[in-house]
VMD Tcl script that draws the C-alpha trace (Angstrom):
set ca {
  {-59.80 63.10 -54.86}
  {-60.25 65.89 -57.42}
  {-60.13 69.42 -56.08}
  {-63.50 71.07 -55.50}
  {-64.58 73.60 -58.09}
  {-62.92 71.77 -60.99}
  {-64.65 70.03 -63.82}
  {-63.32 67.11 -65.80}
  {-61.98 69.27 -68.65}
  {-60.17 71.57 -66.22}
  {-58.54 68.63 -64.47}
  {-57.41 67.15 -67.78}
  {-56.06 70.51 -68.91}
  {-54.00 70.78 -65.73}
  {-52.49 67.29 -66.19}
  {-49.27 67.08 -68.23}
  {-49.33 64.51 -71.06}
  {-48.11 61.08 -69.91}
  {-45.91 60.62 -73.00}
  {-43.82 63.64 -72.04}
  {-43.47 62.24 -68.55}
  {-42.02 58.90 -69.61}
  {-39.62 60.59 -72.02}
  {-38.40 62.93 -69.27}
  {-37.59 60.08 -66.89}
  {-36.05 57.82 -69.54}
  {-33.71 60.56 -70.76}
  {-32.59 61.18 -67.17}
  {-32.93 64.97 -67.47}
  {-34.39 64.80 -63.97}
  {-30.99 63.74 -62.63}
  {-29.12 66.45 -64.50}
  {-30.79 69.12 -62.39}
  {-29.53 68.74 -58.81}
  {-32.43 70.67 -57.25}
  {-35.09 68.60 -59.04}
  {-33.24 65.37 -58.27}
  {-32.98 66.18 -54.55}
  {-36.66 67.10 -54.33}
  {-37.83 63.96 -56.12}
  {-35.58 61.76 -53.97}
  {-36.97 63.40 -50.82}
  {-40.52 62.77 -52.05}
  {-39.79 59.16 -53.06}
  {-38.17 58.53 -49.65}
  {-41.23 59.98 -47.87}
  {-39.16 62.78 -46.39}
  {-41.20 65.45 -48.16}
  {-44.80 65.64 -49.36}
  {-45.68 66.39 -52.99}
  {-47.03 69.80 -51.94}
  {-43.70 70.68 -50.32}
  {-41.84 69.48 -53.41}
  {-43.88 71.90 -55.53}
  {-43.45 74.70 -52.99}
  {-39.67 74.46 -52.81}
  {-39.35 73.97 -56.56}
  {-41.44 77.11 -57.04}
  {-39.35 79.08 -54.55}
  {-36.15 77.99 -56.28}
  {-37.67 78.86 -59.64}
  {-38.59 82.39 -58.48}
  {-35.11 82.94 -57.02}
  {-33.46 81.85 -60.26}
  {-35.88 83.99 -62.24}
  {-34.91 87.12 -60.28}
  {-31.21 86.34 -60.59}
  {-31.42 85.76 -64.35}
  {-33.47 88.91 -64.91}
  {-30.91 90.97 -62.97}
  {-28.22 89.63 -65.33}
  {-30.31 90.33 -68.42}
  {-31.22 86.70 -69.16}
  {-34.57 84.97 -69.60}
  {-36.16 82.06 -67.73}
  {-35.21 79.82 -70.66}
  {-31.99 79.13 -68.75}
  {-33.90 77.55 -65.85}
  {-33.71 73.72 -66.02}
  {-36.84 72.17 -67.47}
  {-37.39 69.59 -64.68}
  {-37.34 72.32 -62.03}
  {-39.91 74.35 -63.99}
  {-42.14 71.28 -64.38}
  {-42.07 70.63 -60.63}
  {-42.78 74.27 -59.86}
  {-45.78 74.26 -62.23}
  {-47.51 71.30 -60.54}
  {-51.05 72.01 -59.37}
  {-51.30 75.12 -61.56}
  {-48.18 76.60 -59.93}
  {-49.39 75.62 -56.48}
  {-52.73 77.36 -56.70}
  {-54.52 74.00 -56.51}
  {-52.58 71.96 -53.92}
  {-55.12 69.15 -54.00}
  {-53.96 68.28 -57.51}
  {-50.21 68.40 -56.87}
  {-49.69 64.75 -55.87}
  {-51.75 63.46 -58.82}
  {-49.94 65.73 -61.26}
  {-46.55 64.69 -59.86}
  {-47.29 60.98 -60.33}
  {-48.56 61.68 -63.83}
  {-45.44 63.69 -64.64}
  {-43.11 60.96 -63.37}
  {-44.93 58.10 -65.04}
  {-45.14 54.46 -63.94}
  {-42.29 53.25 -61.66}
  {-41.35 50.50 -64.08}
  {-37.96 49.68 -62.52}
  {-39.74 47.65 -59.84}
  {-42.58 45.22 -60.66}
  {-45.89 45.58 -58.90}
  {-46.31 43.63 -55.65}
  {-48.35 40.45 -55.41}
  {-51.16 40.60 -52.85}
  {-51.58 37.47 -50.75}
  {-54.26 36.71 -48.16}
  {-52.76 36.45 -44.66}
  {-54.46 36.00 -41.28}
  {-54.24 39.24 -39.26}
  {-55.71 41.02 -36.25}
  {-58.21 43.70 -37.17}
  {-58.03 46.15 -34.27}
  {-60.85 48.57 -35.11}
  {-63.70 49.13 -34.44}
  {-63.11 46.19 -32.09}
  {-60.42 43.47 -32.06}
  {-61.14 40.44 -34.22}
  {-59.41 38.02 -36.55}
  {-59.55 38.69 -40.26}
  {-57.91 38.15 -43.63}
  {-55.87 40.92 -45.28}
  {-54.14 41.10 -48.64}
  {-50.50 41.69 -47.73}
  {-48.14 42.87 -50.52}
  {-45.16 40.67 -51.41}
  {-42.31 41.57 -53.73}
  {-41.40 37.94 -54.35}
  {-37.66 37.69 -55.14}
  {-38.14 35.29 -58.05}
  {-40.54 37.74 -59.73}
  {-38.28 40.75 -59.13}
  {-35.24 38.94 -60.56}
  {-37.11 37.56 -63.58}
  {-38.49 41.03 -64.34}
  {-35.04 42.60 -64.03}
  {-33.39 40.03 -66.29}
  {-36.10 40.26 -68.93}
  {-36.20 44.07 -69.09}
  {-32.59 45.10 -68.44}
  {-29.85 42.47 -68.57}
  {-27.17 45.09 -67.97}
  {-28.87 46.27 -64.79}
  {-29.20 42.63 -63.71}
  {-25.45 42.16 -64.14}
  {-24.55 45.43 -62.40}
  {-26.85 44.64 -59.48}
  {-25.89 41.01 -59.01}
  {-22.14 41.42 -59.37}
  {-21.58 44.89 -57.93}
  {-20.93 46.56 -61.28}
  {-18.03 44.18 -61.97}
  {-17.51 41.19 -64.23}
  {-19.08 37.89 -63.24}
  {-16.93 36.63 -60.37}
  {-18.90 33.57 -59.33}
  {-16.30 30.96 -60.23}
  {-13.59 32.72 -58.22}
  {-15.92 33.08 -55.25}
  {-17.00 29.45 -55.11}
  {-13.45 28.22 -55.69}
  {-12.33 30.23 -52.65}
  {-15.26 28.92 -50.58}
  {-14.14 25.37 -51.34}
  {-10.47 26.14 -50.75}
  {-11.25 27.50 -47.28}
  {-13.48 24.49 -46.52}
  {-16.44 26.58 -45.46}
  {-18.78 24.24 -43.52}
  {-21.73 25.58 -45.52}
  {-20.45 24.06 -48.76}
  {-20.11 20.52 -47.40}
  {-22.71 18.26 -49.09}
  {-24.48 21.30 -50.55}
  {-27.07 20.13 -53.13}
  {-26.08 22.83 -55.65}
  {-22.69 21.14 -56.06}
  {-24.42 18.32 -57.91}
  {-25.52 20.66 -60.72}
  {-23.52 21.00 -63.90}
  {-21.43 24.19 -64.09}
  {-22.82 25.33 -60.75}
  {-19.84 27.60 -60.08}
  {-20.75 29.65 -63.16}
  {-24.43 30.09 -62.36}
  {-24.97 29.95 -58.56}
  {-25.49 33.50 -57.27}
  {-25.14 33.87 -53.45}
  {-27.75 36.09 -51.82}
  {-28.20 37.38 -48.29}
  {-31.51 37.51 -46.41}
  {-32.04 40.33 -43.91}
  {-34.77 40.52 -41.28}
  {-35.53 43.13 -38.67}
  {-38.17 44.77 -36.52}
  {-38.13 48.57 -36.54}
  {-40.26 50.73 -34.19}
  {-42.44 53.06 -36.28}
  {-44.83 54.65 -33.76}
  {-44.33 55.85 -30.17}
  {-40.61 55.19 -30.56}
  {-38.92 54.85 -27.18}
  {-42.24 54.96 -25.33}
  {-44.69 52.47 -23.88}
  {-46.90 50.91 -26.53}
  {-44.35 51.27 -29.32}
  {-45.41 49.47 -32.51}
  {-42.78 47.67 -34.60}
  {-42.72 46.85 -38.29}
  {-41.66 43.27 -39.05}
  {-39.94 43.17 -42.43}
  {-37.74 40.97 -44.59}
  {-35.46 41.92 -47.48}
  {-32.74 40.36 -49.62}
  {-29.62 41.39 -51.52}
  {-26.96 39.78 -53.72}
  {-23.79 39.13 -51.73}
  {-21.75 41.15 -54.25}
  {-24.14 44.14 -54.41}
  {-22.54 47.59 -54.13}
  {-24.25 50.95 -53.71}
  {-26.61 52.85 -51.48}
  {-28.72 50.92 -48.98}
  {-32.01 51.43 -50.80}
  {-30.46 50.17 -54.02}
  {-28.86 46.97 -52.72}
  {-31.65 46.00 -50.29}
  {-34.85 44.75 -51.91}
  {-37.94 44.45 -49.75}
  {-39.91 41.20 -49.76}
  {-42.72 42.10 -47.36}
  {-43.58 43.93 -44.16}
  {-46.34 43.94 -41.55}
  {-46.95 45.65 -38.22}
  {-46.38 43.35 -35.26}
  {-49.55 44.63 -33.61}
  {-51.66 43.18 -36.42}
  {-50.02 39.73 -36.37}
  {-51.78 36.64 -35.02}
  {-50.05 33.46 -33.87}
  {-50.39 32.14 -37.43}
  {-49.34 35.28 -39.34}
  {-45.57 34.91 -39.17}
  {-45.66 31.25 -40.20}
  {-47.87 32.08 -43.20}
  {-45.58 34.93 -44.27}
  {-42.43 32.83 -44.05}
  {-44.12 29.96 -45.86}
  {-44.64 32.30 -48.84}
  {-41.13 33.73 -48.62}
  {-39.61 30.23 -48.47}
  {-41.69 29.19 -51.48}
  {-40.29 32.07 -53.56}
  {-36.73 31.40 -52.42}
  {-37.12 27.72 -53.28}
  {-37.95 28.55 -56.91}
  {-35.17 31.08 -56.90}
  {-32.82 28.26 -55.94}
  {-34.20 26.10 -58.73}
  {-33.78 28.98 -61.17}
  {-37.08 28.40 -62.97}
  {-40.59 29.78 -62.81}
  {-42.87 27.96 -60.31}
  {-45.36 25.46 -61.67}
  {-47.74 25.95 -58.73}
  {-48.51 28.48 -56.02}
  {-47.35 28.39 -52.38}
  {-50.11 25.90 -51.51}
  {-49.09 23.49 -54.27}
  {-52.12 24.48 -56.35}
  {-51.62 24.57 -60.13}
  {-51.85 27.95 -61.82}
  {-55.07 28.68 -63.75}
  {-54.97 27.21 -67.26}
  {-54.11 29.84 -69.86}
  {-52.39 32.16 -67.39}
  {-48.83 33.36 -67.94}
  {-47.76 31.62 -64.71}
  {-49.18 28.33 -66.01}
  {-47.36 28.68 -69.33}
  {-44.01 29.60 -67.76}
  {-44.23 26.93 -65.07}
  {-45.34 24.19 -67.46}
  {-42.38 24.89 -69.75}
  {-39.93 25.27 -66.84}
  {-38.91 28.65 -68.16}
  {-35.68 29.99 -66.66}
  {-35.87 32.99 -64.36}
  {-32.59 34.55 -65.43}
  {-30.84 32.82 -68.29}
  {-29.68 29.80 -66.30}
  {-28.60 31.60 -63.13}
  {-29.98 30.27 -59.87}
  {-29.79 31.88 -56.46}
  {-28.72 30.33 -53.17}
  {-29.34 31.79 -49.71}
  {-25.80 31.96 -48.36}
  {-26.12 34.19 -45.31}
  {-28.79 35.45 -42.92}
  {-28.27 39.01 -41.70}
  {-29.98 40.02 -38.45}
  {-29.30 40.97 -34.87}
  {-29.40 38.33 -32.14}
  {-32.82 39.47 -30.92}
  {-34.34 38.87 -34.35}
  {-32.71 35.42 -34.47}
  {-34.49 34.57 -31.24}
  {-37.84 36.14 -32.05}
  {-38.22 35.00 -35.66}
  {-35.89 32.06 -36.32}
  {-36.45 30.66 -32.79}
  {-32.73 30.44 -32.09}
  {-31.36 30.33 -28.56}
  {-31.35 33.49 -26.47}
  {-27.84 34.82 -25.94}
  {-28.91 35.64 -22.35}
  {-29.99 32.07 -21.56}
  {-27.98 29.46 -19.64}
  {-27.71 27.53 -22.91}
  {-27.01 30.58 -25.10}
  {-25.40 29.42 -28.34}
  {-26.47 27.66 -31.53}
  {-22.87 27.24 -32.66}
  {-21.38 25.34 -29.71}
  {-22.46 23.42 -26.54}
  {-21.30 26.02 -23.98}
  {-23.46 26.39 -20.86}
  {-23.46 28.96 -18.06}
  {-24.35 26.36 -15.42}
  {-21.84 23.75 -16.56}
  {-19.85 22.13 -13.72}
  {-16.84 22.34 -16.02}
  {-15.61 25.98 -15.98}
  {-14.05 25.46 -19.40}
  {-17.55 25.04 -20.84}
  {-18.76 28.45 -19.59}
  {-19.52 30.84 -22.51}
  {-17.30 33.63 -21.21}
  {-14.25 31.46 -20.57}
  {-11.86 32.29 -23.43}
  {-8.67 30.48 -22.45}
  {-6.93 28.52 -25.18}
  {-8.01 25.36 -23.34}
  {-11.72 26.28 -23.46}
  {-13.54 23.03 -24.15}
  {-16.49 24.53 -26.07}
  {-14.11 26.02 -28.67}
  {-13.18 22.50 -29.75}
  {-16.78 21.27 -29.91}
  {-18.29 23.57 -32.57}
  {-21.41 22.14 -34.21}
  {-21.36 21.07 -37.84}
  {-24.41 22.02 -39.95}
  {-25.70 18.45 -39.74}
  {-25.27 18.31 -35.95}
  {-27.21 21.54 -35.53}
  {-30.08 20.26 -37.67}
  {-30.23 17.03 -35.66}
  {-30.37 19.03 -32.42}
  {-33.19 21.25 -33.73}
  {-35.97 19.10 -35.22}
  {-38.56 21.88 -34.74}
  {-36.63 24.40 -36.81}
  {-38.07 27.45 -38.56}
  {-39.86 26.86 -41.89}
  {-36.99 28.51 -43.79}
  {-34.56 25.90 -42.44}
  {-37.03 23.10 -43.10}
  {-37.38 24.23 -46.72}
  {-33.64 24.26 -47.38}
  {-31.65 21.29 -46.12}
  {-28.39 23.22 -46.53}
  {-29.30 25.98 -44.04}
  {-28.14 25.83 -40.43}
  {-26.76 28.03 -37.68}
  {-23.65 28.44 -39.86}
  {-25.70 30.69 -42.15}
  {-26.46 33.12 -39.31}
  {-23.95 35.90 -39.85}
  {-22.56 37.44 -36.62}
  {-23.31 41.14 -36.99}
  {-20.36 43.47 -36.44}
  {-22.56 46.42 -35.56}
  {-24.76 44.85 -32.87}
  {-22.19 42.46 -31.40}
  {-19.14 44.74 -31.28}
  {-20.14 48.40 -31.24}
  {-23.66 48.17 -29.77}
  {-22.86 45.14 -27.65}
  {-19.42 44.62 -26.13}
  {-17.57 47.84 -26.95}
  {-20.06 50.37 -25.61}
  {-19.81 48.74 -22.15}
  {-16.03 48.59 -22.27}
  {-15.63 52.19 -23.42}
  {-18.11 53.34 -20.77}
  {-15.90 51.77 -18.10}
  {-12.77 53.41 -19.52}
  {-14.43 56.84 -19.58}
  {-15.68 56.30 -16.02}
  {-12.18 55.47 -14.78}
  {-10.75 58.51 -16.54}
  {-13.07 61.08 -15.00}
  {-13.61 59.46 -11.57}
  {-10.20 57.95 -10.78}
  {-7.39 58.78 -13.17}
  {-7.70 62.52 -13.81}
  {-6.88 64.95 -11.00}
  {-9.93 67.22 -10.65}
  {-13.60 66.65 -9.81}
  {-15.58 64.54 -12.32}
  {-17.37 67.50 -13.96}
  {-14.13 69.39 -14.63}
  {-12.37 66.19 -15.67}
  {-15.16 65.56 -18.17}
  {-14.68 68.99 -19.72}
  {-10.94 68.44 -20.01}
  {-11.47 64.97 -21.45}
  {-13.92 66.28 -24.05}
  {-11.37 68.91 -25.08}
  {-8.80 66.14 -25.58}
  {-11.28 64.06 -27.59}
  {-12.13 67.04 -29.83}
  {-8.44 67.55 -30.51}
  {-8.03 63.88 -31.42}
  {-11.10 64.08 -33.67}
  {-9.39 66.90 -35.59}
  {-6.42 64.65 -36.34}
  {-8.39 61.86 -38.06}
  {-10.34 61.88 -41.37}
  {-13.95 63.13 -41.22}
  {-16.21 60.55 -39.64}
  {-19.42 60.25 -37.62}
  {-18.44 61.90 -34.34}
  {-20.12 62.56 -31.01}
  {-21.33 66.17 -30.99}
  {-21.05 66.30 -27.21}
  {-20.09 64.08 -24.31}
  {-20.91 64.48 -20.62}
  {-21.11 62.35 -17.48}
  {-24.66 61.28 -18.36}
  {-23.47 59.94 -21.71}
  {-22.05 56.82 -20.07}
  {-23.15 56.69 -16.41}
  {-25.67 57.82 -13.84}
  {-24.32 61.29 -13.07}
  {-26.10 61.44 -9.69}
  {-25.16 57.92 -8.57}
  {-22.08 56.97 -10.64}
  {-21.50 53.61 -8.92}
  {-25.10 52.43 -9.15}
  {-24.77 50.51 -12.41}
  {-22.27 49.43 -15.04}
  {-21.18 52.30 -17.33}
  {-22.63 52.17 -20.83}
  {-21.62 54.61 -23.56}
  {-24.75 55.82 -25.35}
  {-24.38 56.48 -29.06}
  {-24.80 55.06 -32.54}
  {-22.57 52.25 -33.78}
  {-20.69 54.67 -36.03}
  {-20.12 57.17 -33.22}
  {-18.79 54.43 -30.95}
  {-16.60 53.04 -33.73}
  {-14.84 56.34 -34.35}
  {-14.36 57.41 -30.74}
  {-12.16 54.40 -29.91}
  {-9.06 56.15 -31.25}
  {-9.60 59.44 -29.35}
  {-10.34 57.57 -26.09}
  {-7.22 55.45 -26.60}
  {-5.12 58.62 -27.04}
  {-6.74 60.21 -23.97}
  {-5.97 57.14 -21.85}
  {-2.35 57.12 -23.07}
  {-2.11 60.81 -22.11}
  {-3.44 60.47 -18.56}
  {-2.39 56.93 -17.53}
  {0.25 56.31 -14.87}
  {3.66 55.42 -16.36}
  {4.67 51.79 -15.88}
  {1.41 50.76 -14.19}
  {0.48 47.29 -15.46}
  {-3.25 47.78 -14.87}
  {-3.31 51.02 -16.84}
  {-1.21 49.41 -19.54}
  {-3.66 46.54 -19.89}
  {-6.56 48.96 -20.32}
  {-4.51 50.69 -23.03}
  {-3.84 47.29 -24.62}
  {-7.60 46.64 -24.88}
  {-8.17 50.02 -26.54}
  {-5.39 49.47 -29.03}
  {-6.68 45.96 -29.63}
  {-10.08 47.42 -30.52}
  {-8.39 49.69 -33.06}
  {-6.53 46.77 -34.60}
  {-9.73 44.72 -34.84}
  {-11.57 47.65 -36.42}
  {-8.83 48.23 -38.98}
  {-8.59 44.56 -39.96}
  {-12.33 44.42 -40.64}
  {-12.36 47.76 -42.49}
  {-9.51 46.73 -44.79}
  {-11.67 43.93 -46.23}
  {-14.92 45.92 -46.24}
  {-15.38 45.71 -50.01}
  {-14.05 42.19 -50.41}
  {-15.87 38.88 -50.22}
  {-13.03 37.38 -48.18}
  {-10.34 38.58 -45.85}
  {-6.81 37.60 -46.80}
  {-6.05 34.40 -44.91}
  {-3.19 35.84 -42.77}
  {-5.39 38.77 -41.79}
  {-8.36 36.53 -41.04}
  {-6.16 34.47 -38.75}
  {-4.78 37.67 -37.18}
  {-8.35 38.84 -36.52}
  {-9.16 35.57 -34.76}
  {-6.10 35.91 -32.56}
  {-6.67 39.63 -31.81}
  {-10.27 38.98 -30.74}
  {-9.22 36.01 -28.62}
  {-6.49 38.09 -26.96}
  {-8.83 41.04 -26.44}
  {-11.52 38.92 -24.78}
  {-9.02 37.46 -22.34}
  {-7.74 40.94 -21.42}
  {-11.30 42.16 -20.94}
  {-12.18 39.20 -18.69}
  {-8.95 39.70 -16.71}
  {-9.92 43.32 -15.99}
  {-13.42 42.24 -14.97}
  {-12.02 39.64 -12.57}
  {-9.68 42.21 -11.01}
  {-12.61 44.58 -10.44}
  {-14.67 41.81 -8.80}
  {-12.03 40.91 -6.22}
  {-13.20 41.67 -2.64}
  {-10.02 43.68 -2.16}
  {-8.68 44.93 -5.53}
  {-4.94 45.24 -6.05}
  {-3.58 48.53 -4.61}
  {-1.86 49.39 -7.90}
  {-5.17 49.33 -9.75}
  {-7.74 52.12 -9.93}
  {-10.45 49.78 -8.65}
  {-12.25 49.96 -5.32}
  {-14.52 47.42 -3.59}
  {-18.05 47.57 -5.00}
  {-17.08 49.03 -8.39}
  {-19.18 47.97 -11.35}
  {-16.82 48.06 -14.31}
  {-15.91 46.05 -17.41}
  {-19.06 43.95 -17.58}
  {-18.53 40.71 -19.50}
  {-21.82 40.80 -21.42}
  {-23.33 37.70 -23.08}
  {-22.51 39.10 -26.53}
  {-18.83 38.62 -25.65}
  {-19.31 34.96 -26.54}
  {-20.68 35.89 -29.96}
  {-17.69 38.21 -30.44}
  {-15.51 35.10 -30.38}
  {-17.69 33.44 -33.04}
  {-17.53 36.68 -35.05}
  {-13.75 36.29 -35.24}
  {-14.00 32.56 -35.94}
  {-16.42 33.02 -38.88}
  {-14.40 35.84 -40.47}
  {-12.18 33.23 -42.11}
  {-15.05 32.07 -44.35}
  {-16.62 35.41 -45.28}
  {-15.56 39.01 -44.84}
  {-17.44 40.23 -41.72}
  {-18.71 43.34 -43.48}
  {-20.69 41.15 -45.92}
  {-22.71 39.83 -43.01}
  {-23.07 43.15 -41.19}
  {-26.39 44.96 -40.83}
  {-25.22 48.50 -41.62}
  {-27.10 48.70 -44.92}
  {-30.06 46.91 -43.35}
  {-30.31 49.48 -40.55}
  {-30.22 52.32 -43.07}
  {-32.96 50.52 -44.99}
  {-35.02 50.40 -41.78}
  {-34.86 54.20 -41.60}
  {-36.52 54.40 -45.01}
  {-39.23 51.92 -44.00}
  {-39.84 53.95 -40.84}
  {-40.36 57.09 -42.95}
  {-42.74 55.26 -45.27}
  {-44.72 53.79 -42.35}
  {-44.95 57.21 -40.67}
  {-46.51 58.76 -43.78}
  {-48.81 55.78 -44.43}
  {-50.49 55.41 -41.05}
  {-52.77 58.47 -40.86}
  {-56.39 57.29 -40.88}
  {-55.36 53.80 -41.97}
  {-56.08 50.58 -40.08}
  {-52.91 48.82 -38.89}
  {-53.45 45.72 -41.03}
  {-53.86 47.87 -44.18}
  {-50.76 50.03 -43.71}
  {-48.47 47.57 -45.61}
  {-50.57 48.09 -48.75}
  {-50.03 51.85 -48.69}
  {-46.36 51.35 -47.84}
  {-45.79 49.02 -50.79}
  {-46.89 51.71 -53.26}
  {-44.56 54.31 -51.75}
  {-41.69 51.84 -51.51}
  {-42.04 51.05 -55.21}
  {-41.53 54.71 -56.07}
  {-38.54 54.97 -53.74}
  {-36.69 51.96 -55.17}
  {-37.60 52.98 -58.74}
  {-35.79 56.29 -58.43}
  {-32.89 54.69 -56.60}
  {-32.41 52.32 -59.54}
  {-32.62 55.20 -62.03}
  {-30.09 57.15 -59.99}
  {-27.71 54.16 -59.90}
  {-27.98 53.77 -63.68}
  {-27.34 57.49 -64.21}
  {-24.28 57.45 -61.94}
  {-22.74 54.59 -63.96}
  {-22.90 56.53 -67.24}
}
mol new
graphics top color blue
foreach p $ca { graphics top sphere $p radius 0.5 }
foreach p [lrange $ca 0 end-1] q [lrange $ca 1 end] { graphics top cylinder $p $q radius 0.2 }
display resetview
């Protein structure tokens, strides 16, 4: 709304000319001034309001002005973009105009096409609950890719192939050489020159809490995004949103309708041409651009077509959205016929002996599809999709699944059994040792503190299984320090202590093998096989420790006592085995959710700044506008960094 007390001529006089705005952004002067760049990025990422952008730009401007005057210079030396930001809203005197002036100064976010609004059944919660129809924004992948290819072929190439030369033929040749089950009978193989034009893409889905986080009544944002498999860069650059909606406003039909539209777009992406009808099979209006492009089977991107090769998500999302099996169920796996209640112990999910029967009975893609006739609409749309396309996620399976329990048990044994003083003093000594070990490794995401409550119930330490609380990155980089601490305090020659040390060193070896291939599409075959064996060996050691703890009378040489709750063999242990098995066909980091989780942080920020005074079912519309600005500046920044 215009500020009170201003007439039309005053408002126009305060607004910078739009032509100057577009020229400023296109010539990238905005990115040559670090202060202006940081402020605009904070605004685009919803970390700072437009009024705060103007305020801090003005404060920086005044500071520079004083410094220059003291040195006998004029304000002409102050970067132009910083001055323009400081002058928004008549130098901050009219804050109500700042946001409008900022958008006018920046121009249209042309790097990302406008969303398409599609009617979806939703719950309207206010003034009283009822069913309704809302226009939900979709950034359909086929439209985004066609727009990118038409307007900036170089950006298309940089984005699709990670800033490197087209490497499709090498990728698909390696897929075939390794006999990836996903390539068997794949329909794209029947196309001419498919190895030159088939671009593999990854689909990521997640639910992120956006309100009342960690409390009762928390509301989650259901969202879906995609990325090229070869994409390199910051999370916001490589992840491209398709759509989002608050779970609280979804009806029983909402999710099916959303995925029907997403599958429709991905289907035309796979065909590589513009659609000749909408998602309901209805022809486009005669005379429209969609009708013309669809009728003439116009190519989306110069002959390239795009195949969904991997699905990135955590196991909870697989259950909730794709209707896969729950990893906590008796029948927990979509990749093999293991069963917790099987009369054959070699069919139990957490039996990892080399003679485990389920390891030799892995489902083929066709077998999985035959066993799941009521599959999700995405799998019904594409006959080549199966459980083999579900990428085991390193972050949630290893660091936030199996490892945090294992490390919690190791820390518990250190402070309660192995070290010589009371637990509180032992914890202080242990933390000192960990800090020293941190100082010996390259900078990484480290725990800022660690106490008894970080991994156990400090008041009742034997009440429940220890569980190290922290982010995936913190847990990843504390393995080495804990391993060194255990080696320092363990009893010489004790086989139980040595086996615990072997598990810690095994975790380091697994981490290093995965990290070495972080930027590659494939692990080297010897290293992929080594990873399989290391994971298999580690799981057996872990289960051995758990069985020793559970004995009615533990071995006297061990640190265990009757009733201890240590080394829990969690259900995700089974998926850890599949993680190692699948690493042969695709580098595990390509299927990991690290970038996706960082992308969720951005969506959370956007949702937080879009919800004030807005009905839940309308929040996605406000979010889509802000997201478009965010991804626009991320693309401009990526282009500028490549110069």
